[in-house]
N, C-alpha and C positions, 0 to 999 in steps of 0.2 A: 461345549458350555466352559468357563473359567470361574470357580468360587472367589467370587469379592467380599471382603470383608476389611473391617477396621486393620486388622491384623497383618493382611498382604497389604496393602498401599496406602500413603496419606490422602491421594486425592478419593481412594473408596471411602475412608471414615468421612470426608466432609460431605460425599454423596448418600450418607447414612445419616447422617447430623440434618442433612436438608431434606430427608424424608423422600431421596430420588429412589433409593432401595433400602430393601430391609437387613439387618445385619446378618441375617443367616441366609441371604439369598443367592441362587445362583443367578450369574450372569453372564452372558458374552461376549467378550472385551476383544475388540478386531483395532488395532494398531493403524493410524492411517499416517499417508505423508503430509507434514506439515510445515515443510519449511524448514530454514535452518533455525529458527528462535524458539519451537514450541515442541512439546510431547502434544500428539492429541491421538485420541482414543475415540471409536463407536463404541455404545454399550448398549447392550440388547438384555431388556429386564421387565419382565410382568407386564409384557405385553406390549412396552415402550420401548422407543430407539432414540438416543437421544447421543451428543457428543462431548466429550470431557476435553479442556485445552490447559494445558501447565506451559507457564514459558519457563524457560532454560536460561540457569546465570552465565552461561557461556555458550554462544551460537556455536551450529555446527558448520562451521567452516574451517579451512587452514589457517586463516590468521587468529590471533588472538584476540577475539572481539565480543566484548563482554557487556551486560546490559543489567540494569535493575529490573528483578523479577515483579516488582509491582506495576511495571506496565501490560499486566493481564488483567488487573481491577483499572486501568486506562481503558483499556481497550472494551471491557463487558461497559463501561458509563459511557465508552463513544454509543455503543451498539446501544443504550438504552437511550439516551440524547436524539441519535438519528431516527430512532423508531418514533418517537413524538413527532418526528417533522415527518418521515412518510412511513408507514407502517409494512410497506411491501420491498423496503430496502435493503432489512435486515433479519437476521435469524434472532430467534428470541430467547432471552437471557432467563433459563431456568432455576440457577442457582448457582449462588458463588460462595468461595472460601478466601478473602484476600490473606488471608495467614499464611494458606499451603501456597499461594501463588496460580490459584485456578476457579474455573467456571464451567457451568455446564450449559450447553445451549443445544437447541431445536436441531433436529436431524434434517437435513435437506436430501433427498435422495439424487445422485449424479444423475439418473436418465430424465429428469423433472427440472434439474438444475446443473445442467452443464458449467464446465470451466469454460470462462470467455478467454483464456487462451488456449487451451484445447480448438475451440473453435475457430480461432485466429490460426493456432499451426496448421489445419487443417482444409483451409480454404473458406470456411463459412465464415463470412466477412460480411456483416451487417451494417452499413453508414448508419440506418437507424440507430440499431443500439449502440453504438460510440455516441453519438447525439444525445441519448437517451441517458449513458453516462454523466456526460458533460451537466446535463440537466439536472440531474439527483444531485450530483456534487455542489454544485451550484446554488441550490437548494435546501442545503445542508448549512452552507456555510452563511448563506442568507439569514437563513433562523437564529444564528447562533452569533451573528458579527455584532460588535459593539455590546456586548451583556459582560455585565460585572461578573454576573453569579455564574456564567461558564468559565470564565477566562479564571476564576480562584480557584474552581472545580478543575480543571486542565491546566494549574500551572507545573506542566510537566518538562522545564527548560532539561532538569537533570536526566529524562527520559532520551527526549529526542536528540539532544545534541552527540552521548554515544552513539546511537543506533543509525542517525540520519545525519548529521552535519560533520561528524568527527569519519565516520564511516567512510562517507562518500567524498566529501570534500576537500577535509582535513589531510586524508589517508592519500588523494589523488595529488594532491599538493607535494606530497612526499616524492613522489613519481615522477614531477614535471614541475621542478623549481623554478624555472623560469615562468611559470604561471603561478607561482605563489600568492602574488600579490591581486591576482583577478580572483584567484577560488579564496582566500581570506577574506575578501571584502563583500564575494557572496555568502560567507556564512556572518558576516555581520549584518547583513542586511535582511536576511533570512530569518537570524535569530533575532533579532530585535523589533523585528514588525509584526504588531500585535492586534490582529485584526477580526479573527474569526476561527471555530471550531477548524484543525485539521485532523485529517487521519491517517495522512502520514505513510501510507503503503497504498494507495490508490493504484495498484497494478492489473492487469488481466487475469494473471494467475490467483487473485483473489476478489473474484468479481464473478459470480454466478450468473448466467442468462436466464433470469426466472420465468416462470408466466405471467409473471407482470412486470417485467422489466429487471434492471439490474439489482444484485442483491451482493452488499458489501461485507470482507471478512476482513479478520486479522489487524485490526486497529490498536496492535500495541503500541504505535507509536503516537498515539491520540495526544494531541496539545495544543493550546490556544496559541494560535502562530500568525502566522503568514499563510493567506490559503492560495497565495500562488505557488506553494511546494505543490500542494496536491495535484493543480494543472499541469504542472510541470513535469512533475512524477510519471501520471499517465501517459501524455504526449510522447515522452521519450520512449517507451514502450512502444507506440506506433512507431518510430523510428528503427528502433532495434529491430523490431520483428522484419523490417523490410532487409537486413544483413542475413535473415536466419532464413527466409523465403523469398528469395530474390522475384521468383515468378508473381507472386501478387504484392509486392512493393508499391505498386501505385495505388491497389486499393486501398492497402495500409493508410496512406498520405490521405485519400479521401476519409478515413476514419479521424484521421488528425482534424482535418480540416472543419468537418461536421463536429467536432468535441468542443474545440473552440469557439466555434458560430456559438453553439447550443449553451456553453460554458458562460461566455461572454455576455450575451443576451439575458441571464441571470444574474447577472452584477448588478445589488442595489446600496452595495456599504460604501462603493467608493467610485471615482471615476475607472469607467472598465480600461480606458488606454494607460493607466497607472497599473494596475495587477498585471495587465498583460505585459508591459515593458519590464516588471520583475522576474512574471515567468519566463520570458523570451531571453534575459540574460542568464536566468538559473539553469535555464535547460541543456546549454553545452557543456557545464558542469558536471550535470546528471549523466550524458549520456558516455562523457569521457570516464565517470567515475565507475561504470558498469563494464568499463575494460581494464581499469588503472586502481580502481579501489577495492576497499575491501571484500567487497560481495559483486564480482564480477558476474554479467550473467551467462549461465551455463552454457547455452545454444551458439555462442562466437569461442569458436573454440581455433580457429586458423587466424594465424599472424598478419596473414595478409586482410583479413577483417577487421580486425582492433586498428591496424593501421589506417585502414578507411575512417572509422570512428575519429581516430586524433586527428585526421586531415580535416575533417570539417570540425571539429571543436576546436579546435587551438587557434585558430583565426576569428572566430567567434567568440572566443574567451578576450582574447589580446584587441580587437573590433568589436565591442557589442551591439547587438542591433536593439529595435523596442519595438517590432513587431513579431508575432509569433509565425508569419505567414513567410517572412525573411529566413527565420530557420529553418521553416521547411524547404524553401525553394534550394537551400545549401546543401539540404542531403538531396533535391533531388539534383543537382548538379555533379556534383559527386559520383552521382548512379549513374549519368550517362558515359 
């Protein structure tokens, strides 16, 4: 047990003010793995268990990657809005202290809510679950599309640009000057398209396999912008997992196809072929970024595998396609 009081940690003081712990209360505090952008702890106190998350100004990567800490508030707000659309899709926000860049949320035990990335890694590959991810993301996009109130509430270009557009596409252009124009065009189109509330990090590591379907976490990049980003960002992982676990590459591509179809079936705010076109053009830039950007995936470690990603991405960036199935087919061809 670790004593938690306002004198030991800023976040503890916030929890005292929120009434989640008493000033003199003893609490068990356990650090959790939280990716590169935040500190996360599990707190057990007074018969309750919950999580506390605080954003970091400098992310935990080799590159000098910094981002505004108010993204923590953007995440809490995204969870609130998404929860109004689908209560089962998010944890519950218990308290928030925007001044300290932290919030508390409900604890979802790993035995009941395993991480989707772990399931994919271990061969527990459920195509139906992938389709439900697509459906739920589309539902949130549809409910927030073309809404001036949501646009004003999530006018977070100053957060999204450094964490996503700069860290992924701009940084990758520095490594690939021959593709600078193509990558810059993706930055321009993505950054200027304002259609719906975007999560910004729809990745298997941020999705729990809940008893009632996918649960989404880590919406630090929440932004009113181009919903094609969420679609392409998640599909990117269905491709990259096939480099990581080659024996299941076909099944990951089955998940890719199911997620695409379910998502596009839920697109109501614009013609589905328009958002598919933007996603198909963005996707090669994103998987190239995961080997040559500021945040490379940790599981692609061999140079031969990184070269395989480049061999697929570079031609698709130079000669863009308009259908996501064409991107998947290029990936299949590279695996043969």
